[in-house]
Backbone as CSV, one residue per row, in Angstrom:
resi,resn,N_x,N_y,N_z,CA_x,CA_y,CA_z,C_x,C_y,C_z
1,UNK,43.663,111.434,162.266,42.541,112.264,161.887,42.660,112.608,160.402
2,UNK,41.567,112.593,159.693,41.582,112.839,158.253,41.795,114.319,157.957
3,UNK,42.312,114.582,156.786,42.522,115.966,156.346,41.171,116.612,156.075
4,UNK,41.114,117.936,156.289,39.915,118.674,155.944,39.833,118.861,154.438
5,UNK,38.657,119.263,153.962,38.464,119.431,152.516,39.422,120.463,151.941
6,UNK,39.694,121.530,152.698,40.613,122.568,152.225,42.018,122.049,152.053
7,UNK,42.465,121.218,153.020,43.815,120.664,152.937,43.927,119.672,151.791
8,UNK,42.849,118.875,151.562,42.859,117.927,150.454,42.940,118.663,149.124
9,UNK,42.162,119.723,148.977,42.167,120.493,147.733,43.531,121.140,147.515
10,UNK,44.123,121.649,148.591,45.442,122.269,148.480,46.477,121.253,148.001
11,UNK,46.418,120.036,148.550,47.340,118.975,148.142,47.165,118.600,146.683
12,UNK,45.901,118.529,146.219,45.627,118.183,144.821,46.153,119.266,143.884
13,UNK,46.005,120.534,144.292,46.495,121.637,143.465,48.018,121.573,143.360
14,UNK,48.687,121.298,144.494,50.148,121.201,144.471,50.600,120.046,143.599
15,UNK,49.914,118.895,143.669,50.262,117.740,142.841,50.057,118.085,141.365
16,UNK,48.972,118.813,141.054,48.698,119.180,139.668,49.783,120.128,139.145
17,UNK,50.204,121.079,139.987,51.265,122.002,139.577,52.549,121.250,139.265
18,UNK,52.908,120.309,140.131,54.120,119.528,139.907,54.011,118.724,138.620
19,UNK,52.833,118.146,138.381,52.619,117.368,137.159,52.749,118.237,135.922
20,UNK,52.224,119.472,135.977,52.304,120.390,134.846,53.754,120.795,134.599
21,UNK,54.511,121.060,135.664,55.920,121.415,135.508,56.698,120.280,134.857
22,UNK,56.415,119.041,135.257,57.129,117.896,134.701,56.774,117.713,133.232
23,UNK,55.506,117.966,132.866,55.112,117.848,131.463,55.888,118.842,130.622
24,UNK,56.036,120.064,131.159,56.776,121.093,130.435,58.225,120.695,130.233
25,UNK,58.816,120.082,131.247,60.198,119.625,131.134,60.320,118.542,130.070
26,UNK,59.334,117.626,130.019,59.374,116.553,129.034,59.226,117.112,127.624
27,UNK,58.366,118.126,127.480,58.152,118.708,126.160,59.408,119.431,125.694
28,UNK,60.109,120.098,126.627,61.330,120.812,126.265,62.410,119.848,125.789
29,UNK,62.529,118.727,126.486,63.586,117.792,126.102,63.269,117.159,124.754
30,UNK,61.985,116.892,124.499,61.563,116.365,123.213,62.083,114.970,122.917
31,UNK,62.610,114.307,123.912,63.140,112.967,123.669,62.359,111.939,124.448
32,UNK,62.082,110.840,123.802,61.436,109.695,124.428,62.208,108.468,124.040
33,UNK,62.358,107.546,124.971,63.070,106.328,124.643,62.244,105.477,123.697
34,UNK,62.935,104.757,122.822,62.232,103.880,121.905,61.545,102.775,122.688
35,UNK,60.362,102.417,122.244,59.637,101.323,122.858,58.787,101.741,124.049
36,UNK,58.985,102.946,124.578,58.170,103.398,125.699,56.962,104.154,125.161
37,UNK,55.841,103.905,125.774,54.652,104.645,125.357,54.571,105.942,126.142
38,UNK,53.884,106.907,125.587,53.723,108.179,126.281,52.819,107.956,127.485
39,UNK,53.129,108.630,128.588,52.334,108.480,129.795,51.110,109.384,129.730
40,UNK,50.001,108.869,130.241,48.798,109.688,130.317,48.944,110.632,131.509
41,UNK,48.057,111.623,131.596,48.114,112.574,132.702,47.924,111.868,134.035
42,UNK,47.044,110.881,134.085,46.795,110.166,135.334,48.035,109.424,135.790
43,UNK,48.726,108.785,134.859,49.933,108.055,135.224,51.025,109.017,135.668
44,UNK,51.123,110.150,135.000,52.176,111.102,135.317,51.992,111.681,136.708
45,UNK,50.743,111.887,137.140,50.518,112.445,138.463,50.975,111.480,139.548
46,UNK,51.002,110.186,139.269,51.454,109.207,140.261,52.972,109.197,140.367
47,UNK,53.677,109.741,139.374,55.127,109.743,139.421,55.657,110.668,140.505
48,UNK,54.867,111.649,140.915,55.292,112.582,141.939,55.074,111.911,143.283
49,UNK,56.167,111.546,143.946,56.048,110.822,145.196,55.743,111.777,146.332
50,UNK,54.666,111.526,147.085,54.366,112.385,148.218,55.390,112.157,149.327
51,UNK,55.521,113.142,150.191,56.430,112.971,151.310,55.838,111.940,152.256
52,UNK,56.680,111.314,153.027,56.225,110.276,153.933,55.447,110.858,155.119
53,UNK,55.589,112.146,155.346,54.909,112.767,156.463,54.298,114.079,156.009
54,UNK,53.073,114.345,156.415,52.396,115.589,156.078,52.818,116.645,157.087
55,UNK,53.731,117.517,156.692,54.273,118.496,157.613,53.332,119.683,157.846
56,UNK,52.226,119.745,157.137,51.296,120.851,157.307,50.231,120.542,158.351
57,UNK,50.274,119.362,158.952,49.282,118.977,159.943,49.367,119.892,161.155
58,UNK,48.223,120.276,161.677,48.202,121.160,162.832,48.611,120.423,164.101
59,UNK,48.394,119.110,164.134,48.793,118.310,165.292,50.176,117.727,165.040
60,UNK,51.093,118.009,165.941,52.469,117.568,165.750,52.611,116.049,165.812
61,UNK,51.756,115.376,166.570,51.911,113.944,166.768,50.684,113.173,166.292
62,UNK,50.141,113.549,165.165,48.966,112.876,164.611,49.427,111.599,163.904
63,UNK,49.510,110.506,164.663,50.023,109.257,164.106,49.109,108.662,163.051
64,UNK,47.806,108.867,163.177,46.893,108.331,162.164,47.211,108.958,160.808
65,UNK,47.382,110.268,160.784,47.713,110.970,159.541,49.115,110.597,159.066
66,UNK,50.035,110.508,159.999,51.424,110.198,159.647,51.550,108.799,159.046
67,UNK,50.862,107.824,159.633,50.934,106.464,159.101,50.212,106.353,157.760
68,UNK,49.153,107.140,157.592,48.445,107.143,156.310,49.329,107.753,155.219
69,UNK,49.987,108.850,155.513,50.906,109.468,154.541,52.059,108.523,154.215
70,UNK,52.530,107.802,155.220,53.605,106.836,155.013,53.155,105.738,154.048
71,UNK,51.969,105.194,154.271,51.443,104.161,153.377,51.289,104.673,151.955
72,UNK,50.802,105.900,151.810,50.649,106.492,150.477,51.996,106.676,149.796
73,UNK,52.990,107.090,150.560,54.325,107.291,150.002,54.953,105.959,149.582
74,UNK,54.693,104.904,150.337,55.204,103.581,149.979,54.588,103.123,148.657
75,UNK,53.284,103.324,148.521,52.601,102.935,147.280,53.157,103.721,146.093
76,UNK,53.326,105.027,146.271,53.858,105.865,145.189,55.273,105.433,144.815
77,UNK,56.093,105.124,145.804,57.463,104.662,145.548,57.446,103.337,144.784
78,UNK,56.586,102.438,145.201,56.508,101.115,144.570,56.072,101.215,143.111
79,UNK,55.218,102.176,142.808,54.761,102.339,141.424,55.897,102.752,140.488
80,UNK,56.928,103.366,141.023,58.045,103.826,140.205,59.135,102.791,140.000
81,UNK,59.019,101.644,140.638,60.046,100.604,140.521,59.724,99.708,139.332
82,UNK,60.698,99.462,138.466,60.449,98.603,137.315,60.162,97.155,137.740
83,UNK,59.172,96.557,137.088,58.812,95.175,137.410,59.738,94.196,136.706
84,UNK,60.378,93.368,137.488,61.204,92.276,136.980,60.801,91.046,137.786
85,UNK,61.240,89.882,137.389,60.911,88.700,138.197,61.391,88.811,139.650
86,UNK,62.488,89.502,139.875,63.011,89.657,141.233,62.216,90.706,142.010
87,UNK,61.952,91.848,141.390,61.307,92.942,142.120,59.814,92.735,142.335
88,UNK,59.186,91.916,141.521,57.726,91.736,141.632,57.309,91.338,143.053
89,UNK,57.915,90.311,143.604,57.519,89.863,144.946,57.993,90.848,146.023
90,UNK,59.144,91.478,145.805,59.640,92.450,146.782,58.694,93.649,146.877
91,UNK,58.221,94.113,145.729,57.292,95.245,145.701,56.001,94.878,146.423
92,UNK,55.494,93.689,146.140,54.257,93.233,146.766,54.397,93.204,148.287
93,UNK,55.482,92.649,148.769,55.701,92.562,150.210,55.886,93.953,150.829
94,UNK,56.593,94.829,150.127,56.803,96.189,150.621,55.479,96.920,150.781
95,UNK,54.639,96.845,149.765,53.346,97.541,149.815,52.471,96.969,150.926
96,UNK,52.473,95.656,151.068,51.660,95.028,152.120,52.116,95.485,153.506
97,UNK,53.418,95.479,153.739,53.939,95.872,155.054,53.766,97.372,155.297
98,UNK,54.087,98.188,154.295,54.019,99.639,154.456,52.618,100.166,154.695
99,UNK,51.642,99.587,154.024,50.263,100.046,154.214,49.634,99.427,155.462
100,UNK,50.173,98.316,155.903,49.658,97.656,157.098,49.923,98.455,158.368
101,UNK,50.974,99.258,158.359,51.288,100.071,159.540,50.098,100.971,159.870
102,UNK,49.612,101.700,158.881,48.490,102.609,159.103,47.191,101.884,159.406
103,UNK,46.956,100.777,158.724,45.727,100.017,158.958,45.681,99.495,160.393
104,UNK,46.793,98.985,160.872,46.824,98.473,162.240,46.791,99.593,163.270
105,UNK,47.329,100.760,162.922,47.223,101.874,163.857,45.758,102.311,163.987
106,UNK,45.023,102.302,162.878,43.589,102.624,162.944,42.856,101.629,163.836
107,UNK,43.235,100.354,163.730,42.640,99.334,164.589,43.001,99.578,166.051
108,UNK,44.242,99.971,166.309,44.676,100.250,167.680,43.912,101.444,168.246
109,UNK,43.689,102.434,167.405,42.974,103.632,167.827,41.552,103.302,168.278
110,UNK,40.972,102.272,167.699,39.618,101.869,168.070,39.588,100.635,168.951
111,UNK,40.690,100.358,169.630,40.785,99.159,170.467,39.757,99.176,171.594
112,UNK,39.299,97.988,171.953,38.275,97.861,172.993,38.861,97.708,174.390
113,UNK,40.135,97.363,174.472,40.769,97.205,175.778,42.238,97.608,175.676
114,UNK,42.848,97.753,176.813,44.275,98.087,176.871,45.105,96.965,176.247
115,UNK,44.705,95.741,176.517,45.411,94.574,175.976,45.312,94.548,174.448
116,UNK,44.125,94.835,173.928,43.918,94.876,172.472,44.749,95.996,171.856
117,UNK,44.780,97.170,172.507,45.561,98.302,172.017,47.045,97.944,171.953
118,UNK,47.548,97.331,173.024,48.956,96.935,173.072,49.289,95.947,171.961
119,UNK,48.396,95.009,171.732,48.598,94.007,170.674,48.690,94.681,169.301
120,UNK,47.796,95.611,169.012,47.795,96.303,167.710,49.031,97.183,167.537
121,UNK,49.457,97.830,168.592,50.668,98.657,168.523,51.882,97.762,168.256
122,UNK,51.891,96.580,168.854,52.986,95.631,168.608,53.010,95.222,167.130
123,UNK,51.841,95.044,166.535,51.764,94.700,165.107,52.285,95.870,164.274
124,UNK,51.913,97.092,164.637,52.409,98.281,163.921,53.934,98.322,163.947
125,UNK,54.499,98.040,165.107,55.957,98.052,165.245,56.598,96.985,164.355
126,UNK,56.032,95.790,164.346,56.568,94.711,163.506,56.472,95.060,162.030
127,UNK,55.359,95.648,161.614,55.169,96.012,160.209,56.118,97.131,159.794
128,UNK,56.395,98.068,160.696,57.357,99.140,160.390,58.751,98.551,160.196
129,UNK,59.124,97.600,161.060,60.425,96.929,160.900,60.474,96.122,159.613
130,UNK,59.365,95.460,159.283,59.318,94.670,158.053,59.430,95.576,156.828
131,UNK,58.833,96.743,156.884,58.942,97.702,155.783,60.396,98.092,155.566
132,UNK,61.129,98.319,156.660,62.576,98.613,156.545,63.284,97.476,155.823
133,UNK,62.943,96.263,156.187,63.577,95.095,155.580,63.332,95.061,154.069
134,UNK,62.080,95.245,153.649,61.764,95.165,152.215,62.374,96.333,151.445
135,UNK,62.484,97.496,152.069,63.159,98.628,151.417,64.635,98.298,151.194
136,UNK,65.253,97.671,152.182,66.655,97.269,152.039,66.818,96.206,150.946
137,UNK,65.898,95.265,150.881,65.959,94.216,149.858,65.811,94.816,148.455
138,UNK,64.911,95.774,148.296,64.742,96.439,147.001,65.995,97.230,146.640
139,UNK,66.610,97.857,147.635,67.843,98.603,147.379,68.965,97.651,146.960
140,UNK,68.945,96.439,147.477,69.936,95.439,147.077,69.668,94.965,145.654
141,UNK,68.392,94.738,145.335,68.022,94.261,143.999,68.238,95.327,142.934
142,UNK,67.965,96.579,143.274,68.129,97.707,142.351,68.930,98.800,143.056
143,UNK,70.234,98.815,142.909,71.047,99.815,143.627,70.607,101.253,143.374
144,UNK,70.034,101.544,142.224,69.564,102.897,141.934,68.345,103.288,142.743
145,UNK,67.661,102.314,143.326,66.447,102.584,144.098,66.757,103.052,145.518
146,UNK,68.008,102.952,145.941,68.377,103.304,147.318,68.114,104.774,147.621
147,UNK,68.441,105.661,146.694,68.274,107.092,146.970,66.797,107.449,147.140
148,UNK,65.924,106.845,146.359,64.498,107.123,146.481,63.889,106.549,147.746
149,UNK,64.519,105.529,148.300,63.987,104.861,149.488,64.489,105.474,150.787
150,UNK,65.436,106.383,150.719,66.061,106.916,151.935,65.049,107.571,152.870
151,UNK,64.171,108.405,152.337,63.188,109.091,153.180,62.200,108.090,153.767
152,UNK,61.789,107.117,152.951,60.861,106.099,153.451,61.506,105.252,154.538
153,UNK,62.750,104.905,154.342,63.474,104.110,155.322,63.592,104.876,156.642
154,UNK,63.896,106.152,156.562,63.999,106.982,157.759,62.653,107.062,158.480
155,UNK,61.583,107.258,157.737,60.252,107.341,158.347,59.854,106.014,158.974
156,UNK,60.154,104.908,158.320,59.832,103.588,158.879,60.594,103.377,160.188
157,UNK,61.845,103.805,160.241,62.633,103.672,161.470,62.058,104.547,162.583
158,UNK,61.631,105.767,162.224,61.037,106.658,163.221,59.735,106.083,163.756
159,UNK,58.898,105.552,162.869,57.644,104.937,163.311,57.927,103.743,164.220
160,UNK,58.924,102.954,163.880,59.307,101.820,164.721,59.686,102.304,166.118
161,UNK,60.451,103.380,166.195,60.847,103.925,167.496,59.646,104.458,168.278
162,UNK,58.724,105.095,167.584,57.513,105.611,168.240,56.696,104.472,168.825
163,UNK,56.498,103.420,168.025,55.702,102.294,168.510,56.436,101.527,169.612
164,UNK,57.756,101.484,169.550,58.536,100.845,170.619,58.376,101.613,171.930
165,UNK,58.406,102.941,171.852,58.209,103.765,173.039,56.803,103.565,173.606
166,UNK,55.827,103.441,172.724,54.455,103.182,173.172,54.372,101.845,173.888
167,UNK,55.062,100.855,173.365,55.061,99.530,173.997,55.687,99.599,175.396
168,UNK,56.786,100.349,175.531,57.420,100.489,176.842,56.475,101.176,177.828
169,UNK,55.790,102.218,177.355,54.848,102.932,178.216,53.705,102.020,178.635
170,UNK,53.195,101.235,177.712,52.095,100.326,178.019,52.519,99.199,178.950
171,UNK,53.803,98.854,178.938,54.302,97.782,179.797,54.664,98.274,181.198
172,UNK,54.711,99.586,181.398,55.084,100.170,182.681,53.968,99.896,183.694
173,UNK,54.274,99.168,184.781,53.220,98.832,185.755,52.696,100.070,186.511
174,UNK,53.476,101.136,186.585,53.035,102.352,187.281,51.966,103.105,186.505
175,UNK,51.819,102.809,185.223,50.853,103.536,184.387,49.514,102.815,184.277
176,UNK,49.377,101.703,184.916,48.112,100.954,184.794,47.146,101.439,185.768
């Protein structure tokens, strides 16, 4: 379920506050590396990585919102990784897999049959596992990226477990 207008505005205000605090920290330090250009306000706001899960949701098990927040967090994380010939393809695959979890869950939510729903949930589970794989590959390519990926990796594992449990429930002949 989508966030209400009040919740969206609250999130934007919090992101703006964080961006303003970071600008103040940068101004205090007064140092910039040679060769780097100054970041615009729009770019700086993307540096603040959202949490993988929206803990302010009124529904404890709102998977549509949770998978959407996860996809957004994956995109934000990927934007902070330096592009090299090695990381370019890893980032692309990570973003594709991480955002696919939510897209396929939306498709499952609108499934026309039980069989279609089960198929989409199976895809969600595979994409969550694939996201774990690409996060691990990025951590191997850039050892410093491991700490930033820890929360995403944990969320991807939790989503995988949720979708696995759904698959078991859907396969139970007593529930048909």
